[in-house]
N, C-alpha and C positions, 0 to 999 in steps of 0.2 A: 041769172049765171047760174051754170050747173058746176058742182064738184064733182071731179073724178078721183078714184083713190086709186094710186099704183103702187108696188112695194118696189120696184127696181126699172130702171133703165135697161132695154134688152138689145137694141140696135138701131142704127142710123142708117138710111140709104138718101142717097143724091142723086137725082136723076132729072134731067129736062128742066133745069131751073126751080125744083121743089125739092125740099128737104122733107123726110119723113122720120118721124122716131116714134120707135116701139116701144111699149112698156108693158111690163109683166105683173102679174099677182102670184103670190105664192101659194102653190096649190097642196103641197104636203112637205113636211121635213121629216126626214129618216135620220132620226140620232145615232143609232147605231152603225149607219153608213156614213153618218156626217155629210148628208146629201139633202137639197132643197129642189124639189120640182116646181117649175115656173108654167106658168100659161099665159098666153097674151090676153090683154087686157085693153088697151086702147092705142091709138096712133094718133100722133099729132101731126098735121100736114102743114107746113109753111113754105112760102116762097124765099128764094135765099136771102133776099134784103132783109125779111122779115125775122128770119132764122138769126141773122148776124146781130140784129138789134135785140133778139131773146137774149143770145149766148153771152151778149156784153153785159145783160141786166144780170144774168145768172153768176158770170164770173165775179160782177160787184157783191151780190149776196153771197157767195163762197166765201169771200174774202172778209166780209163781215161777219159770218158764222165762225170760221178760223180763228178771226181774233177774238172771238168771244171764248173759245175753246172745245169747239166741235173739233172731231177728229178730221185730219186731211189725209190720213194714211191709207195708202191702196187706191189712189185715185189712178184710174187708167188714162194716159197719155195719148193714145193711138190717135192719128190724124184721122180726119173724116176724107174719105176717097171719092171723088166723082165716079158716079156711075157703079158705087161699090156698097159693099155694107160693112158696119163697123159694131163688132158687139162688145158689151161690158162684162167684165169680169164681177164675180159676186164681191162685195164689200160688206165691210162692218163698220156701221157709223152709228153715231148717236140719233135718236127720233128727234125730229125739229116739230114742235107743237106750239 
């Protein structure tokens, strides 16, 4: 199995029965402007039924982490739209290691 490291979820696209999840990596942090530059890193492509199972597992993991004291603030609750893209806002969260 191959590990792939990413810093952030960037966007999601649903088209023709397939979900594409795009992830990015931090390229640069400009502390003066308080800006972060991201670059595409990886794309996870799943059939919709597999994505729904994945999303259920992630929701359970999220609930467990929140109950352990990890931050749940700033969660973007935008719905995923068919034939469209949904982007994620920059979030501050504890690292999970």
